[in-house]
Every structure is written in structure tokens, then in C-alpha cells.
N, C-alpha and C positions, 0 to 999 in steps of 0.2 A: 602905159604901167597897169604892171600885175599887180595884184593883192594875194597875198597868203593866209591861212589861219589851220593853226593845228588844235587839237584838243591833249592839253596836258593832266596823265593821270590816265584812270583802269576804267573804260572807258562800260564794261559789265557792270562795276561797284556802281561807280555814279547809279547807273542805271538800277538796281537794287536796290542804294538807300532811297535813291524817290521812290518806288512801290512797297515800300516800309513806312516811307513816312505816308504816303496814300491811305497805306493799311491806315494805321493809328491817325490819320484824318476821319479817316470814314467809319468807324468804330468809339470818335470819342466824338461825331458828328450825330450820325443815328440816336448815341444812346442820352446824347441829350433833349434831341430833339425829339424822341419816348417822351421823354421826363414830361418837358413840356406838354406835349400832348396830353400826357396823362393828368398831368396838373388843374390841367382849364377846363378838361370832364369835368372832375371832380370840384370844382368851383363851382361848374353848368350847377348842376346837381344841390351844390348847400345855398344857392344862390335861388334859385328853383322854389326849394323848399325847406329850407333854415337848417338851423344845427338841428330839426329832427329825424335830419336824412342823413346823420353824420358816416351814418352803416354802410347805407346806400354809392355815396362819394365814397370812401373806401372800399370800396368792393370793385372796383376801377382797379387792374394790377397791367402791369407789364414787363415783358419780358427782350431779348435782346440775342440773338442770332449774328454769330457760331455763340453758344455757350461760354466756350474759353479757347482763348483765341486770336490772332487779330485777318481780318478778311478784306480786301476793296468793296463786294460786296455781302454788308451784313445789312440784318429788318430786323425792327422791332415792332412788338406788339402791344399793343395796348388792347386790357378786355378787360369785362364786368364779369363780376360770379352773380349779377342777379337780367341777365337780357332780356327776359322777360317784361323788368319794371321799366329798361330801360327803352327799350322798343319800342313802347305803348305809349311813351312819355315826347316820346320824338317824334313817332309819327304822328298824336292827336287820336290813337283806336278810338274805336265805338266796343264799352265790353255788357254784353248780353247775359244774363243768367245760364247755368248751364244745366241738360238734361230736358230741355222743356221748359224747367222754372221761367214760371209768371216777375219775380222780382229776385233783387240782387238784394244783398240785405250787408248793407256798411255799417260798420262803427260809429259811433256816437267819439266823440271827447269822452265823454262820461263812463264810458264802457269800457274802462278799465281798474281792477283793485288798488282803492287808495291815488287814484289818476296815475299807477307807475305802471312798463308797461313792461317783456322783457327781462323779469327779475322769480323766475322762479315762479313758486302758484301765484304769488303774492300780484305778480303781474297779468295773469291770464285771465285774459278778454271772454264775456259771458259768450256761447254759442248760442244758434236760434233753436239750439235743440236743450237744450238749460230753460231760453225762454218760454217754449213751449213743456218743458215739464215742468214749471214752477205754477202754472196755473194761470197764474195769475196775470201775465203781457197784456194788454191788448192796444187799438188801432187806432192812429188821429191821423183821418185824412189830408191831407192840402190843402191848401184854398184850391189850386191848382190845379186839383184831381188827376195828377199825375201819381202819386203814389200816395205813400202813409211813411209816418212816425210809429212803430213799435214802441211800445214804453212799460217800462212796471212797476209801482204803488212803488212810495215814497215813508221810510219813517223811521222816525227818529233811536239810533242806540245812545249805546251808554259814553256819556261824556266822556275822554279823556285825557291825559294828563296836566301838568300844572296849569294847562290855559285853559281848562277844562272846552277843548275844541268839539264840536258839538259832532257825531258817528252820522252819517246817515247810510241806511240800509235800502237800496233796492228791491224791493221784492223776495226781502229775505237769501236772497242768494252771493249776493256779494252789498259790497261797503263802495258809497259813491265819492271818491279821488275827491275832497276838497282842498287837501295839507299843501298844494306852491301856485293855491290863489287869494289876489292883493282881496282884503275882506272880509276872509271865508265866514264867517259867521253871520254876518247879514248875505250873504252868498248862501250858503247855508237855509236860512231861515226861509228866504223868500224862495226858495224848492220846494222848501215842503211846506208851503201854502197853496204855491199850487198843486201841490201829492201825487207825483210823478214823475219819471225824468225818462229823458229818451234815450236809449238802450240803438236804434237799431233807427236807418234812415230804408225803407221797401222802393225802390226806386225797379223800374221795365229795363233801363239800362242808362248808360251813363257814357260821356261821350267829355273821354280825357283830352286836355288844353295841353297842344305841342310847345314845350318848357326846352324840350334838349337840342341838344343842332350834331348829334358826333357828326355827323358828316362833316357840314364846315370845319370840327375842327382838326382836320383830319388831311381835308385839302390846305391849309393851313399852314397845316404840317409841314405835308407837301411844299410849298411854296417858299418857302424858308429855307432845305432843308440845303438846296446849292449854297448858298451866300456860308450858314453854317458849316458847311464841306469846306468852301473852295478855302474861307478863317480858320481855318485847325490845320489846313494840307500846309498854309506860308509856314502857321509858326512850328509844324513838326519840323517841315525844310528850313527852317532859317532865315526865312525870304521876307517875316514879316520887317514892319520895322518896328 
């Protein structure tokens, strides 16, 4: 018994159609996986640092190559516009003062005008130079002896608004933020009784906790990519159920 088989149709056209389906599938797979990796990295940042790091999370961006057309060998790039920050928290970096300085000056949560940041002049932090120039800054040592709290004296400013909110002025340099705190009047009075507000923590070095896993996100994306590509190719070629 002899069996025979024949192909009906234009083989070159069939192969060309299959290649075009593969190109579309490759682009679809790499685009979807690149977006998923970027979304995971953004979630890592917001999970590690809460909503305060939305700007750092959104600094993760992505690009697909080729920028136009189709290809069987596309590439996806996920990158950040703040690489030094991301690298430090992925490695758990040890940070020391520059230029032979003895201490890092780390701003506290009080060190922002009216409790806001990034809103023009009202959101600027007091700088170490301003602390020195005020002539009123003083140090309080940590109990451990490993650093200091750099403070400014407090005075009460004029009450403002219909609710007569107590304004706190630190060293005549800046207003201390109380606007976003619960029980802010009681909080303000308690701080006034202490007569000072911590503006900076002075530490010889800081060991950052490892909070991000960029390499892991990339490796998970690579493991998902083949399956995503096969599924997309089956859809493009009409073989999907």
C-alpha cells in the first residue's frame, strides 16, 4: 500500500502569512509583557513607600522596539528616570556623608513649610545652610550616642482662619506644618510645650532596607513571555480554539 500527500495552495504565500502572523504575535507579546513588568515595578514602589512615592513609581517608563512596523525580534525596555534611588533601595545601599563630612543631614517630616512639599516656595524644605544662618539651631544627642537631632526653637504665630488655627513658627525661618494632622490644635500645643521642633536627623551613615526587586520582576517577565507569544501566535494564525 502506498500513501500520497499533496499541498494545495501557494506554499510561499502560506509561509509569508505565517511569518506575518508571527511578527504580529511577537509584537503583541512583548508589548503586553513590557507593560506588565512596568506595572509590577510601579506597584513595588507604592507598596514599599505608600502613596508618598507616587512620583518615583511613575518614573518607571517603557519603550517598544521597533518603534513602528512589525518584527519577529522585538524588544521591550523598562527604565526609570530616577535610577540612583531605585538602585539604592534594590541593593540596600549604605549611604555616607560626602566630601569627608561627619554626618548626613536627613530632613524630618516637620521640615516642610505648612506640611507641604513640591509646591513652589511654600513647599521648600529648610536647608542646613539656613539652619546655620538662623543662629538659633541647636543639637540634642541620641541616647545611643550615634547621632543628633538638629532643632529650631518654636514660637506661636498669629492664629489664622475661621477656626483660629494655631500657627507654629520654627526659629523665625519657617512655619511648621499642622494642617494635615488630626487633633492639630492639641498637637500644636504639645509641641509648643517642648519649645522646639526637630528639623534634621544627623547620622554618620544610613543603611537602607532592601525594598525593591527589579531583577526578580524582569526574570518573571522572561518566564511568562514564551507562553504569551505562543498564545498570541495561535490567535493571529486562527488556530486558537
